[in-house]
Steps between C-alpha positions, in 0.01 A plus 500: 500500500787255531277192488276603210718730287849360553510143630205388288674636188815292542740672739621218720806618697395484864738775613376736227137429591577566866675825417200613294263413786708689754562817300232765568434620144251761625786683672670551162189619314390868488246567770211562263549163332540278806164327454655353182830398663432126490346489154716344229589799285759780501419831665628849418763686700632851431687611184347229282643215708304198625498231768504170314224239480544256793504193273786646293691591819467141616596354161809719470604424859464126440701524176767702679539216755667709770670326792566624851869535419438718192562867439224624268493817287160640404465761225183705556406524870165666431299481821738245651261202471726268298792576731283416800404164342869426437613603848429171686631295206846658467792608714501857368288692249641808323234696316542795260225749414540788255203708623620691810159514669448126463851418620451713810155369585595135438814530713300653785214249472725192486691621807178574687365149422819340626668380178851536637685321218375732221699803378349753261704727272361787292682473170533366148409134474693469173819547701411238760669531840870440431605569860289204616567267203520217418150363564366147515168610357370803308135583442360775276156643569505735200568407139813608311517452123773247576681398816777749579847346475587682822251285688617178339855593601385543862345152505716231661595184311232253601256792537163573346319807367123518454316789337276636227667601174353673195452817307145613564218407735361224275823332392660397829600155619607376840849353466730295721877535448732254670875563515690173522822440691704598194311828464298394196141629482198276438176683426143373474164666458223405743181693415372830357468780756424874526720718716577870509817581301835516678595865463833681497573826685 
């Protein structure tokens, strides 16, 4: 999967490729779909949520450019797969999931698989995690209509946010927002994407 669907399509960061190789995607996929775990497409979870396409996970992780000293906030834990990919690349990963069943199962699974530097909170991603802020990196795995100011406020100067943004399934773009040392935001669009919407309670 990594060689043919990710590396061959332009993802070059060696640490990201290694994290993708070492993360057992099948463990994060519903049991009845595990024969598709290493195919390059999203798969359904409960309550209309999905586990993202591996190529997009790799692209977003490479764009995020996490370092081993970084504290990373993820909005949209889902099955826990993206958090697991980030775990070896960051110092700490804080992940928020609004669906209680997913938050509980992801927290349990990540602990069972030994991802000791990942914390999962069941809550509203629009509010971020103020008790743990500020963050060096923020990644969204669901699409808001626009990036919540709350999350931008929780991003450190010198930090970066990566996520899908758009109103509707067919009008989303993957964006990168860098906050410079003075706190000014610099936003760029990378490519069109399709993610489930980021929902409010």
